[in-house]
C-alpha positions, 0 to 999 in steps of 0.5 A, a space after each residue: 512801424 512793424 506793419 510798415 517795415 514788413 511791407 517795405 521788407 517784402 518789397 525789398 526782398 522781391 527787388 533783391 530776388 530780381 537782381 539775383 542777390 545772394 546774402 552771405 552773412 557771418 556773426 549775425 547771431 551777435 546782433 540777435 543775442 544782444 536783445 537790446 537797442 543798439 547803433 549798427 555802424 557799417 562801411 558804405 559801398 553802394 546805394 543798395 546797402 540799406 536794401 541789403 540790411 532791410 532784407 537781412 533784418 526781420 525785425 524793424 531797423 531804421 537808418 541815418 542817411 544824408 538828406 539827398 538819399 531821401 530823394 533817391 527812387 525807391 530807397 528814399 520812400 523806404 527811408 521815409 516809411 521807416 522814419 529814417 533820420 535825414 542829415 543835411 551836411 551843409 546845415 549845422 543846425 539841422 545836424 544838431 537837431 537831428 542828433 538830439 532826435 537820434 539820441 532820444 530815439 536810441 534811449 526809447 526802448 520801443 523804437 528800433 535799432 539804427 544803422 549808420 554808415 560811419 564813412 559818411 558817404 559811399 566809398 567809390 573805390 571798394 578795392 581801397 581801404 575805408 574812408 575816414 570814419 566820422 568820430 561823431 557817430 560814436 559820440 551819438 552812441 555815447 550820448 544815448 548809452 547804447 552798445 555799438 555793433 560794427 558790421 562790414 559789408 562788401 560787393 554791394 556795388 555790383 548789384 546796381 552796376 551795368 558792367 557786371 554780368 554774374 548769374 548771382 551776385 554775392 554780398 558778404 556781411 560780417 557782424 562783430 562783437 558788440 562794443 558795450 558802453 562801459 567799454 568804449 566810454 573811456 576812449 576819446 571818439 577820435 581814438 576809437 574811430 581810428 581803431 575801429 577803422 583799422 579793424 574794419 579794413 582787416 575784416 573787409 580784406 577777409 570778405 574781399 578774399 571770400 568774394 575772390 574765391 567765389 569768382 574764381 570758382 565760377 565756370 567763366 573765362 579768365 578774362 571775365 574772372 579778372 573783370 568781375 574781381 575788379 569791383 570798381 569797373 572804372 579802374 579797369 585798364 
């Protein structure tokens, strides 16, 4: 796994360099200091999100993704190579079987941590609040008895867009304090998911402001600045 991950990561770093991506990360030491298996829960803005995570993490990680993602060019082979978990949203038996495998994986200390996108699908309007969080994601962590590490990401959707023309594409990520099993065990999953979503919205607002400050610091026209700050290009007037 470590050998395969290193090969995939090297290729991903080359791809993101080609796309001129700049990673701006805060709180990453919270993940590194944990030094144990965890479930990283993130919001989801782009098909490039897993690539950004692979580029950032030197040690192996893997992913839970919808089955369709395994058919995507480049991303699909990377997910399969990293032994990612495929969820069929139309097949309940598949979901039950995969959840059992995910829990077993998280309990195995020889396996890498897992990243899951808790919204369940991409938020196609990143100017808006997060989509509803899937409480079942937190149940997986409870079943495995592992901590949850919340992670917010903003502006990855620019990377693959044909409508943005920046010389460099900033991506902002923020890692929060891990939520230990003993802390969230007493909460109902739905309650915890709602609380977590509200917290995500606040943290993403802060990342959005950092992105805005970056765009307005560039030496480009006001018209281009206004265009670049509208992440969801389809909403432009």
